[in-house]
C-alpha positions in Angstrom: 1.2 32.1 13.4 2.3 29.0 11.5 -1.2 28.7 9.9 -1.1 32.3 8.8 2.3 31.7 7.2 1.2 28.5 5.5 -2.0 30.2 4.2 0.0 33.1 2.9 2.3 30.7 1.0 -0.8 29.0 -0.5 -2.3 32.3 -1.6 1.0 33.2 -3.2 1.1 29.9 -5.0 -2.5 30.5 -6.3 -1.4 33.9 -7.8 1.5 32.1 -9.5 -0.9 30.0 -11.5 -3.3 32.2 -13.4 -5.3 30.9 -16.3 -2.4 31.8 -18.6 -0.1 29.3 -16.7 2.6 27.4 -18.7 1.3 24.6 -21.0 1.2 21.0 -19.7 4.1 20.2 -22.1 6.3 22.9 -20.6 5.4 21.8 -17.1 6.4 18.2 -18.0 9.7 19.4 -19.3 10.3 21.4 -16.1 9.6 18.3 -14.0 11.8 16.1 -16.3 14.7 18.5 -15.9 14.4 18.2 -12.1 14.1 14.4 -12.2 17.1 14.2 -14.6 19.1 16.1 -12.0 18.2 13.7 -9.2 18.8 10.8 -11.5 22.4 12.0 -11.9 22.8 12.5 -8.2 21.4 9.1 -7.3 23.5 7.3 -10.0 26.6 8.8 -8.5 25.7 8.1 -4.9 24.6 4.5 -5.4 27.1 3.8 -8.1 29.9 4.7 -5.7 29.0 1.7 -3.5 29.6 -0.6 -6.4 33.1 0.6 -7.2 34.6 0.8 -3.7 36.9 -2.1 -4.3 38.1 -0.6 -7.5 39.2 2.8 -6.2 40.5 1.1 -3.0 42.9 -1.0 -5.1 43.8 1.9 -7.4 44.5 4.3 -4.5 46.4 1.8 -2.4 43.9 1.7 0.4 42.0 -1.1 2.2 38.3 -1.4 1.5 37.3 -0.4 5.0 39.5 2.7 4.7 38.2 3.5 1.2 34.7 3.6 2.5 35.6 6.9 4.1 34.8 8.3 0.7 31.2 7.0 1.0 31.0 8.3 4.6 32.2 11.7 3.4 29.4 11.9 0.9 26.9 11.1 3.5 28.3 13.8 5.8 28.1 16.3 2.9 24.4 15.5 2.7 23.7 15.6 6.5 25.9 18.6 7.4 26.8 20.4 4.2 23.5 20.5 2.4 21.5 22.3 5.2 24.4 24.7 5.7 24.6 25.4 1.9 20.8 25.8 1.7 20.8 28.4 4.5 23.8 30.3 3.0 22.0 30.4 -0.4 18.6 31.4 1.1 18.4 34.6 -0.8 19.0 33.1 -4.2 16.2 32.5 -6.7 15.5 28.8 -6.8 16.3 28.6 -10.5 19.7 30.2 -9.9 20.3 28.0 -6.9 19.6 24.8 -9.0 22.0 25.9 -11.7 24.7 26.7 -9.2 24.2 23.3 -7.5 24.5 21.5 -10.8 27.8 23.3 -11.4 29.1 22.3 -8.0 27.9 18.7 -8.6 29.9 18.6 -11.9 33.0 20.0 -10.2 32.7 17.5 -7.3 32.5 14.6 -9.7 35.3 15.8 -12.0 37.5 16.1 -8.9 36.5 12.6 -7.9 37.5 11.3 -11.3 40.8 13.1 -11.1 41.7 12.1 -7.5 45.2 10.7 -7.2 44.9 9.7 -3.6 42.1 8.8 -1.1 42.3 12.1 0.7 41.4 14.1 -2.5 38.6 11.6 -3.2 37.2 12.0 0.3 37.1 15.8 -0.1 35.6 15.6 -3.6 32.9 13.2 -2.4 32.0 15.6 0.6 31.7 18.5 -1.9 29.4 16.4 -4.1 27.3 15.4 -1.1 26.6 19.0 -0.2 24.6 19.3 -3.4 22.1 16.5 -2.8 19.8 17.8 -0.1 19.9 21.4 -1.4 19.0 20.3 -4.9 16.1 18.2 -3.6 14.9 21.1 -1.5 15.1 23.7 -4.3 13.7 21.1 -6.8 10.7 20.5 -4.6 10.0 24.2 -4.5 10.1 24.4 -8.3 8.0 21.3 -8.6 5.4 22.7 -6.2 5.3 25.9 -8.2 4.7 23.8 -11.4 2.0 21.6 -9.9 0.2 24.4 -8.0 -1.3 24.6 -4.5 -2.1 21.4 -2.5 0.3 19.2 -4.5 3.4 19.3 -2.3 3.5 15.5 -1.8 3.2 14.8 -5.5 5.8 17.5 -6.2 8.4 16.0 -3.9 7.6 12.5 -5.2 8.4 13.8 -8.7 11.8 15.1 -7.6 12.4 11.8 -5.8 11.5 9.8 -8.9 14.9 10.4 -10.5 16.6 8.9 -7.4 14.4 5.8 -7.4 15.0 5.3 -11.2 18.7 5.6 -10.4 18.5 2.6 -8.1 17.0 0.5 -11.0 19.1 1.7 -14.0 21.6 4.4 -13.2 23.6 2.8 -10.4 23.9 -0.7 -12.0 24.9 0.7 -15.4 27.3 3.2 -13.8 28.9 0.4 -11.8 29.2 -1.7 -14.9 30.9 1.1 -16.7 33.3 1.6 -13.8 34.2 -2.1 -13.8 34.8 -2.2 -17.6 36.5 1.1 -18.2 37.8 2.2 -14.8 36.2 3.6 -11.6 36.9 7.2 -12.8 34.5 6.6 -15.7 31.5 6.5 -13.4 32.1 10.0 -12.2 32.8 11.3 -15.7 29.5 9.8 -17.0 27.6 11.2 -14.0 29.1 14.6 -14.7 27.9 14.5 -18.3 24.3 13.6 -17.1 24.6 16.5 -14.7 25.5 18.8 -17.5 22.5 17.7 -19.5 20.3 18.3 -16.4 21.8 21.8 -16.0 21.1 22.6 -19.6 17.5 21.4 -19.2 17.0 23.5 -16.1 18.5 26.5 -17.9 16.1 26.1 -20.8 12.9 24.9 -19.2 12.7 26.3 -15.6 11.2 29.8 -15.9 12.9 33.0 -14.8 10.3 34.3 -12.4 10.2 36.2 -9.1 7.7 33.5 -7.9 10.8 31.4 -7.3 12.6 34.1 -5.3 14.5 33.0 -2.2 13.8 34.2 1.4 15.9 35.5 4.2 18.6 33.6 6.1 16.8 34.3 9.4 13.6 32.7 8.1 15.5 29.5 7.3 17.3 29.5 10.6 14.0 30.2 12.4 12.5 26.9 11.1 15.2 25.0 13.0 14.0 26.3 16.3 10.7 24.4 16.0 10.6 21.2 18.0 8.2 19.5 15.6 10.7 19.9 12.8 13.2 17.9 14.8 10.6 15.4 16.0 9.6 14.7 12.4 13.2 14.4 11.3 13.7 11.8 14.1 10.6 9.9 12.9 12.0 9.9 9.4 15.5 8.8 10.4 14.3 5.9 12.6 11.4 4.8 10.4 13.2 4.8 7.0 16.3 3.1 8.4 14.8 -0.3 7.7 15.2 0.2 4.0 18.9 0.4 4.5 19.0 -2.4 7.0 17.8 -4.5 4.1 19.3 -2.8 1.0 22.8 -2.7 2.4 22.8 -6.5 3.0 21.1 -7.8 -0.1 24.4 -9.4 -1.2 24.6 -11.7 1.9 20.8 -12.4 1.6 21.3 -13.8 -1.8 24.6 -15.7 -1.5 24.5 -16.8 2.2 20.8 -17.0 3.2 19.2 -18.2 -0.1 22.5 -19.7 -1.2 22.1 -19.0 -5.0 24.6 -17.6 -7.5 25.7 -13.9 -7.0 24.2 -13.2 -10.5 20.9 -12.9 -8.6 22.2 -9.9 -6.7 21.5 -7.3 -9.5 18.1 -8.9 -10.0 17.3 -8.4 -6.3 18.6 -4.8 -6.4 16.4 -4.1 -9.4 13.3 -5.6 -7.8 14.0 -3.4 -4.7 14.4 -0.3 -6.9 11.1 -1.0 -8.7 9.4 -1.2 -5.3 10.9 2.1 -4.3 9.6 3.7 -7.5 6.1 2.4 -7.0 6.0 3.4 -3.4 7.3 6.9 -4.2 4.5 7.3 -6.7 1.7 6.1 -4.4 3.2 8.1 -1.5 3.0 11.3 -3.4 -0.7 10.9 -4.0 -1.4 9.9 -0.4 0.5 12.8 1.0 -1.7 15.3 -0.8 -5.0 13.6 0.1 -4.4 12.4 3.7 -2.5 14.1 6.6 -0.7 11.0 8.0 -1.9 8.0 6.1 1.1 7.6 3.8 3.5 7.5 6.8 1.4 5.2 9.0 0.5 2.8 6.2 4.1 2.7 5.0 5.7 2.1 8.4 3.1 -0.5 9.4 3.2 -2.5 6.2 7.0 -2.6 6.1 7.0 -4.3 9.6 5.1 -7.2 8.1 7.5 -7.6 5.1 10.6 -7.4 7.4 9.2 -10.1 9.7 8.5 -12.4 6.7 12.1 -11.8 5.5 13.5 -12.6 8.9 11.7 -15.9 9.3 11.3 -17.1 5.7 13.7 -15.2 3.5 15.8 -18.3 2.7 13.4 -19.0 -0.1 14.0 -16.8 -3.2 10.3 -16.9 -4.1 9.6 -15.3 -0.7 12.6 -12.9 -0.6 12.1 -11.2 -3.9 8.4 -10.1 -3.4 9.3 -9.0 0.2 12.2 -6.9 -1.2 9.7 -5.2 -3.5 7.4 -4.7 -0.6 10.1 -3.2 1.7 11.1 -0.7 -1.0 7.6 0.3 -1.8 6.3 0.7 1.8 9.2 2.7 3.1 9.2 5.0 0.1 5.5 5.5 0.5 6.1 7.4 3.7 8.7 9.9 2.4 6.4 12.4 0.6 4.2 12.6 3.7 7.3 13.4 5.8 8.2 16.2 3.4 4.6 17.7 3.5 4.7 17.6 7.3 8.1 19.4 7.4 6.9 22.0 5.0 3.7 22.6 7.0 5.6 23.0 10.2 8.0 25.5 8.5 6.2 26.9 5.5 8.5 29.8 5.2 11.5 27.5 4.6 10.5 24.8 2.1 13.9 24.5 0.5 15.6 23.9 3.9 12.9 21.4 4.8 13.7 19.5 1.6 17.4 19.5 2.6 16.7 18.3 6.2 14.4 15.6 4.8 17.3 14.3 2.7 19.6 14.7 5.8 17.2 12.5 7.7 17.3 9.9 5.0 21.1 9.8 5.2 20.9 9.4 8.9 18.5 6.5 8.3 21.2 5.0 6.0 23.7 5.1 8.8 21.3 3.7 11.4 20.2 0.9 9.1 23.7 -0.1 8.2 24.9 0.1 11.8 21.9 -1.8 13.1 22.4 -4.5 10.5 26.1 -4.8 11.2 25.5 -5.2 14.9 23.2 -8.2 14.6 25.5 -9.7 12.0 28.5 -9.4 14.2 26.5 -10.9 17.0 26.2 -14.1 14.9 22.4 -14.0 14.3 22.7 -14.8 10.6 22.4 -12.8 7.4 18.6 -12.4 7.6 18.8 -10.9 11.1 19.3 -7.5 9.6 15.6 -7.5 8.9 14.9 -7.7 12.6 17.2 -4.7 13.2 15.2 -2.8 10.6 12.0 -3.9 12.2 13.1 -2.6 15.6 14.2 0.8 14.2 11.0 1.3 12.2 8.8 0.3 15.1 10.7 2.9 17.2 10.0 5.5 14.5 6.3 4.6 14.4 6.1 4.8 18.2 7.8 8.2 18.3 5.4 9.4 15.6 2.4 8.2 17.7 3.5 10.1 20.8 4.7 13.3 19.2 3.7 14.3 15.7 -0.1 13.8 15.8 -0.4 15.6 19.1 0.3 18.9 17.3 -1.8 19.3 14.3 -0.1 21.1 11.4 -1.8 24.0 9.8 -4.5 22.9 7.3 -4.2 23.6 3.6 -5.8 26.8 2.3 -8.6 24.9 0.6 -9.7 23.4 3.9 -9.6 26.8 5.6 -11.6 28.4 2.8 -14.3 25.7 2.9 -14.6 26.0 6.6 -15.3 29.7 6.4 -17.5 29.6 3.3 
């Protein structure tokens, strides 16, 4: 039944791309508008981590208490995004994207206007609900633009805005917040979101090909064990990126013992690795069933081990940070393709649950790293925590996902019957 649904979806995609399809220039503008949206989302998410001390002091809260705003955003992604996606299942994906951009702007304006921590927590939760739903709907629009058999590349394109945000958006946003006031970050992000909304309004076509589905279809996807197994593989395996990224500051100042001015450099190197891995992963996901995930998870184990035993040397640490970012991001497009194949009738929800899995990975990586640090194992020990988590994800993948082959793409089915 799953194969029939997947093949039907592919046939529908083929009909959406007749010889008179939009020009390459228009396609590029559609993809740019989606990436601009995820760039705004990523800049707000990662930039918030850099201004915690600022809004904590301004709102008369301790830093640990102020991080509730960060946690609220993550909960918005994990809980709110899938719920919002299901509730909006019937909406055309273009309409949904525009509505999500509007909600994103409202959430960030509320964040900027917050006069106490409670209001900021609520505002960040509201903003977080946008992320997974936008990535899911954006992946559907990108897949429509690319055509059949390009689901991995489509999701990687949507993710590109997020990876670029780690390199440029978050550091610049944090700098603006430090120089002008923490509220400025959310105001600037709102303006970028407005530009993204305008681009979506102009460039994403009004077409029934992007029509929504039924709520029951979306809910039905969550009854499939392989969807949950793949989410668990993602949450465990990708957590190593956060077991490292979260603690880059201590790596630089405590382990390597160099000036904190190297921290932005290390973060930028990590972000470049993420962007490269995302690009490679998108191509691998469309050509090979599992290779992007297996290769990404296996290679990151090597880089994590090198960091743990030799990361005191800056010349060793920086290339390994590039490698960790690249190898983990390489797996994410494959995860998205697998989720969509297991639930082809709910591609938007699968994009949302993929992002939910990544936020669970964020929590697992940060908690795992904190546990080994509190145990007194040293700043680089967080790499061992990440290694253990990713190894667990790879093991879970080996004993679950490959045992149930997902439906094959339509092209494979056609060649088999030809």
